[in-house]
Every structure is written in C-alpha cells, then in structure tokens.
N, C-alpha and C positions, 0 to 999 in steps of 0.2 A: 586435843582443845576441851576447855575445864567451861562447860555450859553452863554450870549450877554457879560457878565462880562469878561468870558474867553477869546471870540471872539477880545473883546479891548485889552486886556492886550498881548493877541500874536501880536496883530499889533504894538502895541508898542514897546514892546521889542526886537521884531527881523526886521526884514525888509519891513514888510506892506505888505506883501502877504499871502495869505489865503490859509491855512493849512482843513483840515477834521476835524469832531468834534466827537467825540467816548465819551459815558457815561459807567458806568457799577457802580452795586449800591453794598450798606453793607447787610449786614444779622442779620438775627434775628434766632433762633433756637428753636423750641417750647421745645422740649425734645433730650435727645441724647448727652449729653456733654462729651469730651474727648473720646468718643467710635470710632471716624473717624481714628485715626492712630491704633486703636487696633483691626481692620477688623469689628467693628458692625454697629449699623445702627444709622443714624441721621435724623432731619426731619426739617431743614432750610425752610426757606423763603427768597429771597429779598425783600427791601425795596425801599421807595421811595427817599432815601438817598441816595449819591455816591460821585463816581470823576467822573468828565469832562474833558477831553482833548483834545486840537488842537494839530495838527500834520502835519509836511509837509516834505517831503525829501529835504534835504541842499543843495544838487549838491557834498559832499565831501563824501572823502572815507568809515572815518568812527568816523567823528565829533558829539557829540550830543550838544547841546547846550540847555540846560534848566530851565523854570524858573518855582518856585513853587510860585503861586501867595498869597497864603494864609501865607507864610511864609515871600515873599518879598525876597526871596533869588535864584537868577543866578548862576550856577555850568555847567562849559564847560568841558568836557572829552572825550576820545578817547576810542572807543570799544576796540581797540587794547592794552590795557592799561589793561595788569596783575592784577596791586591795585584797578582797580576801581577808582570811588570817592571815598572820605572821607566820603562828607556829608550823613548822614543815608538814606535821602527821596532819595536821587539821584541814591542811591544801588539798589532801586527797579526798577528802567529805564534800570542800566546797565544791573542786573540781567534776566530783562525779557526779553530785547534783547538779551544778550548769549545765553540765552535758546532756543528761536525764532531762530535765527541762526542754532543750534544745529537741528534743526526739518526741516534745510532745508532751512530757508527761507532769502533770501540774503539780509541782513539789511545793509543799507548804513546810511550814516552821516543824520540826523534829527533834526529840531526845535521842541521843545514841551513845552506847557504853560499846567498847570492844577491847576484845584481848587475841593475841597470838600466840604461836609457838611457832612460827617457821624463823629459823634463826637466821635475825640480822646480818645483812653484808655476806652471807652463805652461797652467795649467787641462784637462791630458793625461790627469789621472784617474791619477797614479803609484799611489797608496793600492789603488784598485781592481785595479790589475795585481797587486800584492803579494798582498792576499786572494783573488783568482781562483787565481794560482799557487801559493800554499801550499794551498788548498783541493782543487785538481787533485791537488797529491801525494799529498796527506793520505787523499784517498779513494782512490787506485793502490794506497798502500802499506798503510795500515790497514783500507781498507774495499770491496776487492774492485771497487772500481768501483759500487759499487752507489746512490750518491746522486746525483740526477738532477742536468742543466746547473741546470736553477732551482731546486731546492736549494741548490747550491751557490750561487747569487748571490743567495740571501736570507741566505744565511750570509754573506755577505762585506757584504751592507748592517746585518745585526745585529752585525757587528766594528765598524762606524763607530757607529752606535746606543750599543751597549755597553760599550765600551772605549775608543775615541776621542773621544767627544763630540761627534759630526756628526750630527745628524740629517737625514741624504742619503736619495734618494730610490732606485732602481734600475736607473735607466739607466745608469750606469758601469760596474757589477759585470756586468750583462746585454751591456752591447757586448764587455765582455774575454772572457765567458766564448762568448757565440754569434757570435762575430764570424766573417765568412768573405768571404776571399780577392775585391777586384774588388766587393762589394755593400755601400751603406749599408742601414739596417733600422730601417723605422718601425714600431714599441712603443705599443702602447696599454698605458699602466703600468696604467690599472684591472683590464683584462680579462687583461694579460698574453698578448695573442693580438700576432702579430708578424708581418712578410711583410720578404722580401729583395727590395730594388731594386737591380739592375745599375747600376753606376755608373761608366760611362765615356765620361765628356764630351767630345767632338770639338773642338777647339778651344778649350778652355778647362783650364783646371789648378786645384786647390786646393794656397794655401799657407799655413802659419801665419808671422804675425810676434809672435814671442814681447819683449814690453815690458821683458822681467827686473823686472820689479816681483814681487814674491811677493808673496802671497796666505797666511793662515793661515785656514782655516776653522772651526777648533775656538775657541769661543768666543761672540760672542753677534751677529754680523753676518749671517750664515748661516742660524743660526736664529731669530733675531727675524724673518726675512721670512717663514720657515716658519709662527710664530707669528701672524703680519699676515695671511695667506690662513689660517689655521684659524679667526682670529677672525671674519673677514666670515662664513667658511661657518656659525657656531654663531649669527649673528644673522639670515641666510636662513633656516635651519630653524625659528628659534621664531618666526619670522613665515609658515614654512609647515608646520604639525604634518602634515600630510597626505601629505607628499612625503619621500623619505629625498636627505637630504645629507651626501656624507662628505668628498666633496672640490667644489674650486672645480670639477672636472669636472663635475659634476651640476647646477651653476650656470647661468644665464643671464643674461645683458646685464642685463634689464628688472629679475631680483631685486637683482642688483649697485647698481642704479640708486634701489632701495628702501630700502637700508639704508646707502647714501651718508653720511647727516647722523650716522647712529647710530656708525658704525665708525670714522669722520675721516679726514682728507684721506691721511694717511700708507697705512693698511690700504686704501682705497679703492684708489688709484693702485698698489699691488702686484697686488691681485687685477683691477683694470683689466688690466696686463698680461699675466698669465696667460690670461685669457680670451681676449686678442688674439694671443696666441702659438700656442695651442690651435689656432687658427682657421689662423694660419699656417701650420702643420706639412702641415694638409691639403690646404692649397693649394699648396704646395711640391709636395705627392706629386702632383698633377694636371700642375702644369708642368712635373715630370720624367718624365712618361709622355708629353708632348707636345714632350718635346726643348727646351722653351722656357726657356734658360739665365739670358736675361735676364729672365724673372720670376722665376724663384730668389733670383738678385742683388737682384732691386727689394726683397723680403720679409724678407731679409738685412737689408737697412739698416735695414728698420723694427722690427726684432727690436733693432738697436743704438738706435736711439733708444728704446725703452722700456726697457732695460735702464740706460740712462744716465739718462732723468727720469724715468722711473716706478718702475721697482724699484731705479734708485740702486744699482746695483752695479758701474758702471764706476770709470774713474779718469781721471786729466787726461790720459794717456800715452795710454788705448788710445784715449779721444774725439780725441787727436791723430792717431793712425796711421788712423782711420777717416775723418776728416776727410782725409790725406791719399790714401786709396784714390778717394775723391769726385773731387779734384783731378788725380790720373793716369787718369782712365775704369774704372777696376776694377769689375767689371759687380757683387759685391756683397762686403759684408765688415760682419763685426757682432765684438763679445766674444765669445769662448768659454770656458765652464767657470763655475763658482762665481762669481768676479767678482774684484775687488778686484785685480787685477792680473792678470797670464798672457799670454793669447793673443787677437789679432784672426785670425780664419781669413777667408781670400778667396779669391773666385770670381773667376780671372783668367785673360782673353784669350791667346793664347799667345804672341801679337804685342806685348802691352804688357807680358808678365813681367819682362823685363830690366831695361825704362825704369821699372817700377813698384819694384823691389826695390832701384836704383841708387838713386830718389830718396829710397825711406823711408830708408833707410840715412844718407845725406846729410844730411837734413831732421832727424830725428830725434835723430842724432849731434849735430848742431848746437845744436839745443835742451836736449837732456838730458843731452848727455857720453858716452854710448855709445851705440853702432848695435844696434838690435833683433837680435834673434838669427831668423835663416831657417829652416825645416823647411818643408819639399814633404811634401806627404800620399802615404803609400801606402797604399791600402787592405788589410790583412792579417788574418791569420786569428787565431782564436779559441783561447782555454787547449787546452794540448797537452801530452801527452806527448811528448820528443824522442828520450830512448835511455833 
C-alpha cells in the first residue's frame, strides 16, 4: 500500500492541505464460505494488501469531494442527496458516511483520495476494505472515535445492503476491522464471539492463485443462494413451531432431511453445503490446535467440492486450478470468496511450492491463454490510523 502516493494525489487534487491517513486490509478466509449470513462460523484473516485513504473535513455542511486514484476519477456529491452518486465506487463512501451518521457521528463535508492494492474480483473483499477504511476515518475525524469496532463492521455491512445491492454477511468487514498480524480469527457469526488463532504453519505456506475471472456479486447469483438458505429455514420453522429458527445455524441435519422434498433439490443442496461447512470450520480449529495441517488441507478440498457441486459458485477455471493442486500434491485447496471467479487458496508444503506454482502457470496458460496471478499470503493488521 503506497501511502506517499496517496498523500501526493490528495494534495494535488484538493487544496494542498494535509489530512489524516487511514488503512484497512482485504482478507483471506481459510475455511467457512457462505456461512456468515447463515449464522455459522468463519475463519478469516486480514492480509497485507488493502485500501489507504487520506481524508480531511472541508468546512462544508455536506459536500463530499472524492478522488479514486486508481481509476483517475473524481466525483463530488452531497450527503443530503437521497439518490447519492452514480459511480459505484463513490457509493461506498456515500453509504458508509450515511451509516456512520445513523450511529450518531456528525459527519459533515469532507475530501477524500484513496487507493488500493487488493486485487479486484479476486475474492479478497476489496469492498469491505473500502468500507472499513472510510468508517475508520469518519469515526476519527468527526466521531472522536466513539463508535465501536463492531458498529463499524455493521456500518460496512449495511452499506453493502442498502447502497450496493449485496446481501452480505459480516465476515469481510469483521476481518478488515479486527485483523491482527500473524493470526487467523474464528468468528461465530450468530453470537459475534471471536477468537484469535496464531497461524504460523511450520513447513507450509498459504498462496492464492487468481484465475483472473472476475465476478460481480451485485445481481442475482449471490442473493439467490442466500434466498435458498432462508427458504429452507422457513420450511423447517413451519414444521417445528416450538423452536426458534433464524438461520441454518439453528437447524440440524435431520430437520433438513425432513423438508428435502418440499424445498426442492436446488435449495436442499445449498443448505446441505452450509451445514457441512459449519462442521468443517470447527474441525479445522481442532486440527490447527493439534498442528495437523494435513487434516486442514483435507477439509479444504471437501469445501471446494461442496462449493462446486452443491452451492454451485465455482467455475471451470477454478475447478481446473483445484484439480491441478491435487495433481501436484498440494495439501489443501479450495475456491475462496463469494464465487463465480476469483482465487483458489492453497495450503502448500514449502518443498512443493516452486514446482506447484510453475506447473499451475504453465498448464493454466496452455488451457486458458493467460497465467494465473500468484499472491503469497501475509497475515496483517486490521483498520488503523496511519498518521
């Protein structure tokens, strides 16, 4: 993350006065995919790639002057405009500001310039990095840092829901805000309890292979799967009025089988994956505590199989990368992120790493006409003020 570049552009595009600089990371998720909005467990970590923004109050009542450095695009808008800006990137600023106002932060007009090095469309949650970064800055500039970390997480999630059309869970924003260098985090998305797990796998390393197939979550595919899960919960709740069923986290395997015929094959498969993934996250925690990385890898492969066959969010390129990982003896591999493109996350023994990367580049290029991008995973800190 190039802080000096952001500072230079901020001064150039506004009045030359310095603001404050904030940073928030993207994230990886070792295991626990599509479980956050189902009340389950996730196992993310912040990374050393993210978003940096320089921000300063500009003395106006509600005019925001925003510059997206990477896009070379400037948009000015008023927070009082009920329609908000049209540019999709500016809506993250607009939405975060309005959600922070709902939390009691007296947000006024401000200038902002930002840049990021989270690969777009790679499943590393560049959008959550933006929301968390903007919330961190607004909380500091206008809110005297009175808004809690959890409320900033929820403000980011509400921005996705209310202004960007994505009914996401809380994992991405949580990882961006709460990240801690050298640690993964197990988050219970129902109770919001979390625990840090030191992640220093001796003899292994995590690496992402980006298929460079971009996914756009806004639209129906992501939301359709959430609707499928909610439909199953409604049917189970109707059969068990004595119980309390809010998400699939509250449902058992037996209850899912009871409604299989009613909900249809597609919704059944979606719920089947989520219940299995909930169990796998807890099994990974046990394996990590024992230092059993081979077991962790085995569970990663099972998650990919479920995401591909039951949740149907994979694609040909990602399945190809997963198969390559198996052929190369990689300990674990799976699709990471919302799906429909992006990365595989791979747990690789150090002695196999170089050969795996070389083979993946060669064979992927031969089949699809371009090499996958390679990102070594470094677990970093969460949202913070730089200066």
